[in-house]
C-alpha positions as CSV (number, residue, x, y, z in Angstrom):
1,M,-10.8,-23.3,2.4
2,A,-7.3,-24.7,2.0
3,A,-5.1,-24.1,-1.0
4,A,-5.9,-26.1,-3.8
5,A,-4.4,-27.6,-6.9
6,P,-5.3,-26.1,-10.3
7,R,-8.6,-27.4,-11.1
8,R,-7.7,-27.7,-14.9
9,R,-4.4,-28.1,-16.5
10,L,-2.9,-24.9,-17.5
11,R,-2.5,-24.1,-21.2
12,P,0.9,-23.8,-22.5
13,R,1.1,-20.0,-22.3
14,L,0.3,-19.9,-18.7
15,R,2.5,-23.3,-18.0
16,A,5.7,-21.3,-19.3
17,C,5.0,-18.6,-17.0
18,L,4.6,-21.0,-14.0
19,D,7.6,-22.9,-15.2
20,L,9.9,-19.6,-15.2
21,I,8.7,-18.4,-12.0
22,P,11.3,-19.2,-8.9
23,R,9.6,-21.0,-5.9
24,D,10.4,-18.9,-3.2
25,G,8.5,-16.0,-1.5
26,P,5.4,-14.1,-2.0
27,V,4.4,-13.0,-5.7
28,A,2.0,-10.6,-7.6
29,D,0.0,-11.9,-10.6
30,V,-1.0,-8.4,-12.0
31,G,-4.0,-8.6,-14.1
32,S,-4.7,-12.0,-12.9
33,A,-8.2,-12.2,-15.3
34,H,-9.4,-15.7,-14.5
35,G,-7.0,-16.6,-11.6
36,R,-5.4,-19.6,-13.1
37,L,-1.9,-19.0,-12.8
38,A,-2.2,-17.4,-9.3
39,R,-4.1,-20.7,-8.4
40,A,-1.5,-22.6,-10.0
41,L,1.4,-20.8,-8.2
42,L,-0.2,-21.5,-4.8
43,G,-0.9,-25.1,-5.9
44,R,2.6,-25.5,-6.6
45,D,4.1,-23.8,-3.7
46,P,1.4,-23.6,-0.9
47,D,3.2,-21.6,1.6
48,R,4.4,-18.6,-1.1
49,G,1.4,-16.2,-0.9
50,V,0.1,-14.8,-4.1
51,I,-1.5,-11.5,-4.6
52,A,-3.8,-11.6,-7.5
53,T,-4.7,-8.1,-9.0
54,E,-7.2,-6.6,-11.3
55,A,-7.7,-3.0,-12.2
56,K,-11.7,-2.7,-12.2
57,P,-14.1,-3.6,-9.8
58,G,-16.0,-5.9,-11.9
59,P,-13.3,-8.2,-12.9
60,A,-11.8,-8.1,-9.4
61,A,-15.4,-9.2,-8.1
62,E,-15.1,-12.3,-10.3
63,L,-11.7,-12.8,-9.7
64,G,-12.7,-13.1,-5.8
65,R,-15.4,-15.3,-6.7
66,R,-13.2,-18.0,-8.2
67,L,-10.5,-17.7,-5.7
68,G,-11.4,-15.6,-2.8
69,G,-12.1,-18.7,-0.5
70,L,-8.5,-20.1,-1.1
71,T,-6.1,-19.8,2.2
72,G,-2.9,-17.8,0.5
73,I,-4.6,-15.8,-2.2
74,T,-5.1,-12.2,-1.6
75,I,-7.3,-10.6,-4.0
76,A,-6.3,-6.7,-4.8
77,L,-8.0,-3.9,-6.7
78,G,-6.0,-1.4,-8.7
79,P,-4.2,-0.5,-11.7
80,G,-0.8,-1.9,-12.4
81,L,1.6,-2.2,-9.3
82,D,-0.6,0.1,-7.2
83,P,-2.2,-2.8,-5.3
84,V,1.1,-4.0,-4.2
85,R,2.9,-1.0,-3.4
86,G,4.4,-1.5,0.2
87,R,4.0,-5.2,0.3
88,A,6.5,-7.6,0.7
89,L,7.0,-9.7,-2.4
90,R,9.9,-11.5,-4.4
91,G,8.5,-11.1,-7.7
92,A,5.7,-10.3,-10.0
93,V,4.0,-11.8,-13.1
94,I,2.7,-9.7,-15.8
95,A,1.3,-11.8,-18.7
96,G,-1.7,-11.3,-21.3
97,M,-1.3,-7.5,-22.0
98,G,0.6,-5.7,-24.9
99,G,3.9,-4.5,-24.6
100,R,3.3,-0.9,-24.2
101,T,0.9,-1.7,-21.5
102,I,3.6,-3.6,-19.6
103,I,5.9,-0.9,-20.5
104,A,3.3,1.8,-18.5
105,I,2.9,-0.6,-15.7
106,L,6.8,-0.9,-15.1
107,T,7.1,2.8,-15.6
108,E,4.3,3.9,-13.2
109,G,5.6,1.2,-10.7
110,D,9.1,1.7,-10.9
111,D,9.5,2.2,-7.2
112,V,7.7,-1.4,-6.7
113,V,9.6,-3.0,-9.8
114,R,13.3,-1.9,-8.0
115,R,12.1,-3.9,-4.9
116,L,11.6,-7.1,-6.9
117,D,14.1,-10.0,-7.3
118,W,12.3,-10.9,-10.7
119,L,9.6,-10.1,-13.2
120,C,8.0,-12.7,-15.6
121,L,6.7,-10.8,-18.6
122,Q,4.6,-12.1,-21.3
123,A,3.4,-9.5,-23.9
124,M,0.5,-10.5,-26.2
125,Q,1.6,-8.0,-28.6
126,G,4.6,-5.5,-28.9
127,T,7.2,-7.7,-27.8
128,E,10.4,-6.3,-29.5
129,G,9.4,-2.9,-28.5
130,L,9.1,-4.4,-24.7
131,Y,12.5,-6.1,-24.9
132,A,14.0,-3.0,-26.3
133,W,12.6,-1.1,-23.6
134,L,13.8,-3.5,-21.0
135,R,17.6,-3.6,-22.5
136,R,17.5,0.4,-22.3
137,H,16.4,0.3,-18.7
138,G,19.0,-2.2,-17.6
139,F,16.8,-5.4,-16.7
140,R,18.7,-8.4,-17.1
141,L,17.5,-11.6,-18.7
142,R,17.5,-14.4,-16.3
143,A,15.3,-17.0,-18.6
144,S,13.1,-17.3,-21.5
145,A,10.7,-19.7,-23.1
146,R,8.7,-19.6,-26.6
147,P,5.4,-21.5,-25.8
148,V,3.1,-22.3,-28.8
149,E,-0.6,-22.1,-27.9
150,A,-3.2,-22.5,-30.8
151,G,-0.5,-22.0,-33.5
152,R,0.9,-18.8,-32.0
153,V,4.1,-18.4,-30.1
154,Y,4.0,-16.5,-26.6
155,P,7.4,-15.3,-26.0
156,T,7.9,-15.4,-22.1
157,V,10.8,-14.1,-20.2
158,L,12.0,-13.7,-16.6
159,V,14.1,-10.8,-15.9
160,A,15.8,-9.0,-13.2
161,P,15.2,-5.2,-12.4
162,P,18.5,-3.0,-12.8
163,C,18.9,-3.0,-8.8
164,A,18.3,-6.4,-8.0
């Protein structure tokens, strides 16, 4: 099956991620959940290649059911950045998790992070702690957004890793 445009319009929280993500090269959607962002990334840039990950078999199987037939999306099982270790990527998006979880993913996947050009991060809570951690570890802010969805603000950042 060929890549398809998103079936539904993205909500503001995920639209902010899509708008910040550079248009070139393969990308990982870490903890892809329902796969809407992965589908939208592929719909916007059909030749880019998207790896949609999930940490547990049940959610990964559901993600495969939703996206598995789309050319250009690879479904990968494993925690954090483990499923994309050794793969050629330009960047990764980590959204829909708490700030401490994002910090743990970045710390445990440091070898992957340092090979990326960018990361798009959107913490559901613990944003200030995440931002302080990013500053302490030399990440550079490239762009930001503050989408509002259902009355809640979702701060979103595009950062460059220390070596990028």
